[in-house]
C-alpha positions as CSV (number, residue, x, y, z in Angstrom):
1,X,7.7,-14.5,22.8
2,X,7.1,-10.8,22.2
3,X,9.6,-9.4,19.9
4,X,11.1,-12.9,18.9
5,X,9.1,-13.8,16.0
6,X,12.5,-14.4,14.1
7,X,12.8,-17.5,16.0
8,X,10.0,-19.0,14.1
9,X,10.8,-21.0,11.0
10,X,11.1,-19.2,8.1
11,X,8.6,-20.2,5.6
12,X,10.6,-18.7,2.5
13,X,13.5,-21.6,2.8
14,X,13.7,-25.3,3.2
15,X,14.3,-26.4,7.0
16,X,15.6,-29.8,7.1
17,X,15.3,-32.1,10.4
18,X,18.3,-34.8,10.9
19,X,15.6,-37.1,9.4
20,X,16.0,-35.5,6.3
21,X,12.2,-34.0,6.4
22,X,10.9,-30.6,6.6
23,X,9.7,-29.5,10.1
24,X,6.3,-28.2,8.7
25,X,4.5,-28.5,5.4
26,X,4.4,-25.1,3.3
27,X,0.5,-25.1,4.0
28,X,0.8,-25.1,7.7
29,X,4.4,-23.3,8.0
30,X,4.4,-21.4,11.4
31,X,0.3,-21.9,11.8
32,X,-0.3,-22.8,15.5
33,X,-3.8,-24.5,15.7
34,X,-6.0,-23.3,18.5
35,X,-7.3,-25.3,20.9
36,X,-10.9,-23.9,21.0
37,X,-13.6,-25.3,18.5
38,X,-15.7,-23.3,16.2
39,X,-18.5,-23.5,18.3
40,X,-16.6,-22.2,21.5
41,X,-15.2,-19.4,19.2
42,X,-18.2,-18.4,17.8
43,X,-20.1,-18.1,21.3
44,X,-17.3,-15.8,22.9
45,X,-14.5,-18.3,24.1
46,X,-12.0,-16.2,21.7
47,X,-12.5,-12.6,22.9
48,X,-9.2,-10.5,22.0
49,X,-10.9,-7.4,23.0
50,X,-10.6,-8.9,26.7
51,X,-7.0,-8.7,26.6
52,X,-5.7,-6.1,28.9
53,X,-3.9,-2.9,27.2
54,X,0.0,-3.5,26.9
55,X,-0.4,-7.4,28.2
56,X,1.2,-8.1,24.5
57,X,4.0,-6.1,23.5
58,X,4.0,-4.8,19.8
59,X,7.0,-5.5,17.6
60,X,8.0,-3.5,14.4
61,X,7.5,-4.2,11.7
62,X,4.1,-6.1,12.7
63,X,4.7,-9.8,12.9
64,X,2.5,-11.0,10.2
65,X,3.9,-14.2,8.7
66,X,4.3,-14.3,4.8
67,X,1.8,-16.1,2.7
68,X,4.0,-19.0,1.3
69,X,2.6,-18.8,-2.0
70,X,3.1,-15.4,-2.6
71,X,6.0,-13.9,-4.4
72,X,8.7,-12.0,-3.0
73,X,10.1,-8.7,-3.9
74,X,9.0,-5.0,-4.3
75,X,9.0,-2.0,-6.8
76,X,12.0,-0.6,-5.4
77,X,14.2,-1.9,-8.6
78,X,12.1,0.0,-10.9
79,X,11.8,3.1,-8.8
80,X,15.6,3.2,-8.4
81,X,15.9,2.7,-12.4
82,X,13.4,5.6,-12.6
83,X,15.7,8.2,-10.2
84,X,18.8,7.1,-12.3
85,X,17.2,8.2,-15.2
86,X,15.7,11.4,-14.0
87,X,19.6,12.0,-12.7
88,X,21.2,11.3,-16.2
89,X,18.7,14.5,-17.2
90,X,19.8,16.5,-14.3
91,X,23.7,15.9,-15.2
92,X,23.1,16.6,-18.8
93,X,21.3,19.9,-18.0
94,X,23.7,20.7,-15.7
95,X,26.8,20.2,-17.7
96,X,26.0,20.9,-21.3
97,X,26.4,24.7,-21.8
98,X,23.4,25.1,-24.2
99,X,20.9,23.6,-21.5
100,X,22.0,26.2,-18.8
101,X,19.8,28.9,-20.2
102,X,16.1,29.7,-20.4
103,X,14.1,28.0,-20.8
104,X,16.1,24.9,-20.3
105,X,16.8,26.3,-16.8
106,X,12.9,25.2,-16.0
107,X,13.4,21.7,-17.2
108,X,16.8,21.4,-15.4
109,X,15.2,22.5,-12.1
110,X,12.3,20.2,-12.5
111,X,14.7,17.5,-13.2
112,X,16.2,17.9,-10.0
113,X,12.9,18.1,-8.1
114,X,11.9,14.7,-10.0
115,X,14.8,13.3,-9.0
116,X,14.7,14.2,-5.3
117,X,11.1,12.7,-5.3
118,X,12.4,9.4,-7.0
119,X,15.6,8.8,-4.8
120,X,14.1,8.2,-1.4
121,X,13.6,4.5,-2.6
122,X,17.2,4.1,-2.4
123,X,16.6,4.6,1.8
124,X,14.9,1.1,1.9
125,X,17.1,-1.0,-0.3
126,X,18.3,-4.0,1.5
127,X,16.8,-3.6,4.7
128,X,13.6,-1.7,5.1
129,X,13.1,-2.6,8.6
130,X,16.0,0.2,9.5
131,X,13.3,2.4,8.0
132,X,10.3,1.4,9.3
133,X,11.3,0.6,12.9
134,X,12.9,2.4,16.0
135,X,16.3,1.4,17.4
136,X,14.4,-0.5,20.1
137,X,12.5,-2.9,17.3
138,X,9.3,-2.2,19.0
139,X,8.2,1.5,18.2
140,X,7.6,2.6,14.7
141,X,10.3,4.9,12.7
142,X,9.8,8.4,13.1
143,X,11.7,11.7,13.6
144,X,12.3,11.4,17.2
145,X,13.8,7.8,17.0
146,X,14.9,6.9,13.6
147,X,17.3,9.6,11.9
148,X,17.1,7.5,8.7
149,X,13.3,7.7,8.4
150,X,13.3,11.4,9.3
151,X,15.8,12.3,6.5
152,X,13.7,10.1,3.9
153,X,10.5,12.0,4.7
154,X,12.1,15.4,4.6
155,X,13.6,14.6,1.1
156,X,10.2,13.3,0.1
157,X,8.4,16.4,1.4
158,X,10.9,18.8,-0.3
159,X,11.0,16.9,-3.5
160,X,7.2,16.8,-3.8
161,X,6.9,20.3,-3.2
162,X,9.7,21.4,-5.6
163,X,8.3,19.5,-8.6
164,X,4.9,20.7,-8.2
165,X,6.2,24.3,-8.2
166,X,8.7,24.1,-10.7
167,X,5.8,22.5,-13.1
168,X,3.8,25.2,-12.3
169,X,6.6,27.5,-13.2
170,X,6.9,25.7,-16.6
171,X,3.5,25.8,-17.1
172,X,3.2,29.5,-16.3
173,X,6.1,30.1,-18.8
174,X,4.3,28.5,-21.7
175,X,1.0,30.4,-20.9
176,X,2.6,33.5,-21.0
177,X,4.9,32.8,-24.0
178,X,1.9,31.4,-26.2
179,X,-0.9,33.4,-25.3
180,X,0.7,36.9,-24.3
181,X,4.1,36.7,-26.7
182,X,6.0,37.9,-23.6
183,X,9.3,36.6,-22.0
184,X,8.9,37.4,-18.7
185,X,10.4,34.8,-17.0
186,X,13.6,35.2,-18.9
187,X,15.4,37.3,-16.2
188,X,13.3,36.2,-13.1
189,X,15.3,33.0,-11.8
190,X,16.2,34.8,-8.7
191,X,12.3,35.2,-7.8
192,X,11.8,31.6,-9.2
193,X,14.3,30.1,-7.2
194,X,13.3,31.9,-4.0
195,X,9.6,30.6,-4.9
196,X,10.4,27.3,-5.9
197,X,13.0,26.2,-3.8
198,X,12.2,28.5,-0.7
199,X,8.4,27.0,-0.3
200,X,9.6,23.4,0.1
201,X,12.5,24.4,2.4
202,X,9.6,26.4,4.5
203,X,7.4,23.6,4.6
204,X,9.9,20.8,5.3
205,X,11.4,22.8,8.2
206,X,7.9,23.1,9.8
207,X,7.5,19.4,9.4
208,X,10.7,18.7,11.3
209,X,9.9,21.5,14.0
210,X,6.5,19.6,14.5
211,X,7.9,16.1,14.7
212,X,5.3,15.4,11.7
213,X,7.5,12.9,9.8
214,X,6.5,9.1,10.8
215,X,6.6,5.9,9.2
216,X,2.8,5.0,8.4
217,X,2.9,1.9,5.9
218,X,4.9,0.3,3.1
219,X,8.4,1.3,3.0
220,X,7.4,5.1,3.2
221,X,8.1,7.8,5.9
222,X,6.2,10.7,5.2
223,X,3.9,13.3,7.1
224,X,2.2,11.6,9.9
225,X,-1.8,11.2,9.8
226,X,-2.3,14.1,12.1
227,X,-0.8,16.6,10.1
228,X,-0.9,15.3,6.7
229,X,-3.7,17.2,5.2
230,X,-3.0,20.6,6.8
231,X,0.9,20.2,6.0
232,X,0.9,18.4,2.9
233,X,-2.0,17.7,0.9
234,X,-3.9,21.0,1.3
235,X,-0.5,23.2,0.3
236,X,-0.2,20.8,-2.9
237,X,-3.8,21.6,-3.9
238,X,-3.1,25.1,-3.8
239,X,-0.2,24.5,-6.2
240,X,-1.9,22.0,-8.3
241,X,-5.3,23.1,-9.1
242,X,-4.6,26.3,-10.3
243,X,-1.8,25.2,-12.2
244,X,-4.1,22.5,-13.9
245,X,-6.9,25.4,-15.0
246,X,-3.9,27.6,-16.4
247,X,-2.8,24.6,-18.4
248,X,-6.3,23.8,-19.5
249,X,-6.7,27.7,-20.5
250,X,-3.3,27.2,-22.5
251,X,-4.4,24.2,-24.3
252,X,-7.9,25.8,-25.4
253,X,-6.0,28.6,-26.9
254,X,-3.8,26.5,-28.7
255,X,-6.5,24.4,-29.7
256,X,-8.8,27.5,-30.9
257,X,-5.8,28.9,-32.8
258,X,-5.1,25.7,-34.5
259,X,-8.6,25.2,-35.8
260,X,-8.3,29.3,-37.1
261,X,-5.5,28.4,-39.1
262,X,-7.0,25.1,-40.4
263,X,-10.0,26.7,-41.6
264,X,-8.0,29.9,-43.1
265,X,-5.7,27.4,-44.7
266,X,-9.0,25.5,-46.2
267,X,-10.5,29.0,-47.3
268,X,-6.8,29.8,-49.2
269,X,-7.1,26.7,-51.2
270,X,-10.7,26.7,-52.2
271,X,-10.4,30.5,-53.6
272,X,-8.5,30.3,-56.6
273,X,-9.2,34.1,-57.2
274,X,-9.7,36.8,-55.0
275,X,-7.7,38.1,-51.6
276,X,-9.9,37.5,-49.0
277,X,-8.4,37.1,-45.8
278,X,-9.3,37.0,-42.0
279,X,-7.2,39.3,-40.0
280,X,-9.2,39.0,-36.7
281,X,-6.3,37.7,-34.8
282,X,-5.9,38.7,-31.2
283,X,-3.6,42.0,-31.1
284,X,-0.2,41.4,-30.2
285,X,-0.3,37.6,-30.8
286,X,0.0,36.2,-34.5
287,X,-1.2,32.6,-35.2
288,X,2.3,31.7,-36.4
289,X,3.9,32.7,-33.2
290,X,1.7,30.2,-31.6
291,X,2.3,27.3,-34.0
292,X,6.1,27.7,-33.9
293,X,5.8,28.1,-29.9
294,X,4.2,24.7,-29.8
295,X,6.5,23.2,-32.4
296,X,9.3,24.2,-30.3
297,X,7.9,23.6,-26.6
298,X,5.7,20.6,-27.2
299,X,7.5,18.3,-24.9
300,X,7.7,20.9,-22.2
301,X,3.9,21.2,-22.8
302,X,3.8,17.2,-22.7
303,X,5.4,16.9,-19.5
304,X,3.7,19.5,-17.9
305,X,0.3,17.7,-18.4
306,X,1.7,14.5,-17.3
307,X,3.3,15.7,-14.2
308,X,0.2,17.8,-13.1
309,X,-2.5,14.8,-13.9
310,X,-0.1,12.6,-11.9
311,X,0.4,14.7,-9.0
312,X,-3.5,15.7,-9.1
313,X,-4.6,12.0,-9.6
314,X,-2.2,11.0,-6.6
315,X,-3.7,13.8,-4.4
316,X,-7.1,12.8,-5.1
317,X,-6.4,9.1,-4.5
318,X,-5.3,10.2,-0.8
319,X,-7.5,12.6,-0.3
320,X,-10.5,10.1,-1.0
321,X,-9.0,7.0,0.4
322,X,-7.2,8.1,3.6
323,X,-10.3,8.3,5.7
324,X,-10.7,4.5,5.4
325,X,-7.2,3.7,6.4
326,X,-7.6,6.3,9.2
327,X,-10.7,4.3,10.6
328,X,-9.3,1.2,10.3
329,X,-6.1,2.4,12.3
330,X,-8.1,4.1,14.8
331,X,-10.9,1.3,15.3
332,X,-8.8,-1.9,17.0
333,X,-12.4,-3.5,16.7
334,X,-12.0,-4.2,13.1
335,X,-8.5,-5.4,13.6
336,X,-9.2,-7.7,16.5
337,X,-12.2,-9.3,14.5
338,X,-10.1,-10.1,11.5
339,X,-7.4,-11.9,13.8
340,X,-10.3,-13.8,15.4
341,X,-11.5,-14.5,12.1
342,X,-8.0,-16.0,11.0
343,X,-7.9,-17.8,14.2
344,X,-11.1,-19.6,13.7
345,X,-10.4,-23.5,12.2
346,X,-11.1,-23.7,8.5
347,X,-11.1,-20.0,7.5
348,X,-8.9,-18.5,5.1
349,X,-7.4,-15.2,4.5
350,X,-10.2,-14.9,1.1
351,X,-12.7,-15.4,3.8
352,X,-11.7,-12.9,6.6
353,X,-10.5,-10.3,4.1
354,X,-14.3,-9.7,3.5
355,X,-14.4,-8.2,7.1
356,X,-12.0,-5.4,6.6
357,X,-12.2,-5.1,2.8
358,X,-14.7,-1.9,2.8
359,X,-12.1,-0.1,5.1
360,X,-9.2,-0.6,2.5
361,X,-8.8,1.1,-0.8
362,X,-9.2,-0.9,-3.8
363,X,-6.2,-2.7,-4.9
364,X,-6.0,-1.9,-8.7
365,X,-6.5,2.0,-7.4
366,X,-3.5,1.7,-5.1
367,X,-1.4,0.0,-8.0
368,X,-2.2,3.1,-10.7
369,X,-1.6,5.6,-8.0
370,X,1.8,4.3,-7.2
371,X,2.6,3.4,-10.7
372,X,1.7,6.6,-12.0
373,X,4.1,8.5,-9.6
374,X,6.9,6.3,-10.0
375,X,7.1,6.7,-13.8
376,X,7.3,10.7,-13.6
377,X,11.1,10.0,-14.0
378,X,10.9,7.7,-16.9
379,X,8.3,10.0,-18.8
380,X,11.0,12.7,-18.1
381,X,13.7,10.9,-19.6
382,X,11.8,9.6,-22.8
383,X,10.6,13.5,-23.6
384,X,14.0,15.0,-22.8
385,X,16.6,12.3,-23.9
386,X,16.2,13.2,-27.6
387,X,19.0,12.8,-30.3
388,X,20.0,16.3,-30.1
389,X,21.1,15.7,-26.4
390,X,23.5,13.0,-27.1
391,X,24.7,15.0,-30.0
392,X,25.4,17.9,-27.6
393,X,27.3,15.4,-25.3
394,X,29.2,14.1,-28.5
395,X,30.4,17.5,-29.5
396,X,31.3,18.5,-25.8
397,X,33.3,15.3,-25.6
398,X,35.0,16.1,-29.1
399,X,35.8,19.7,-27.8
400,X,37.3,18.4,-24.6
401,X,39.7,15.8,-26.7
402,X,40.7,18.8,-28.8
403,X,41.4,20.9,-25.8
404,X,43.6,18.2,-24.2
405,X,45.4,17.3,-27.5
406,X,46.5,21.0,-27.8
407,X,44.9,21.3,-31.0
408,X,42.4,24.0,-30.0
409,X,38.9,24.2,-29.3
410,X,36.6,24.0,-32.1
411,X,34.2,26.9,-32.4
412,X,30.6,26.5,-33.4
413,X,29.7,28.6,-36.4
414,X,26.4,30.5,-37.3
415,X,23.4,31.2,-35.4
416,X,22.2,28.8,-32.7
417,X,18.6,28.1,-32.6
418,X,17.5,26.1,-29.2
419,X,14.3,24.3,-28.4
420,X,13.4,22.6,-25.3
């Protein structure tokens, strides 16, 4: 019955015979009892390693039967909502005229990267099998046999590196503007685009040329285990780690200036007479400039912290846990031992899980890692979907209405001061 597991009764639906009774109870649905006793199994009568290679044909996805007590559903809905929220920011910063200039352009490009990173969830909505498997229904999906899997993996690679690089550019801009009082990046967007969009393109093309995109687990096509460290995680580390250190240095500089400002304020209030002041500020950078810069760009500062910590945590999670998953994948003895345990009469999943639990990442850690990555889009929306954004939309719609009604365009008066 290789490749025909779909003919088995579905445990998630009620199957009624002509006698108005179910074929099987929920606790034994699709459970075929073994003919061997527990003694025979324990003494080698059941030895799955003795089955010749290729005797049992594989099926995609692997025909593990669902637990009838488990709730069905995925986190695709949440991930898709987060990607839609990031798309709202992309459209807003692209359409509104005041947002298409420095430093808001950094947020626009970062929003595009985050949207591409989150939107890959749309590939699996409805029918995950079309992403997981080849056309033959047996082999796992990869770049050579599944176009949808190749497209998802390519976009995910591109979006991951684009998000990290534009986040690094945002961190560098904050550091240079706050610490050195310089607007170096104001007229450097050609260079920024070549770097922050060019590097992800190169890495994506390399992955495609090497046929390194493959379905490994869950609903995700990414770089295969063979290339995932040299082609994905190591380059990400080269971007994330220096950016994190620069951001920490910027944070400590701001904290030092804030503490010095507080001490001077206390000294001024305590001295009712005299004009003692401390003018030992760093050359070229005033304390007032630092405080104003933080007040204006605190959202970008906080988003950079959230994004860089999220990516760093996700990177460390896979760097430390990938060896466990690789060992389980490359050692069929562990898998066969688990199957033999499950076929033993009286055993349950809770009992047999102990055989492979040491070779799997801790479940709470998986939940935290996936949740943090999925929430980058919602953090972006919360921090930058502020009242002024909707006011700009209202002003633009009002101007369009005036134009269409032939009453002329209302021009804004006065000097414009913008903030991220």
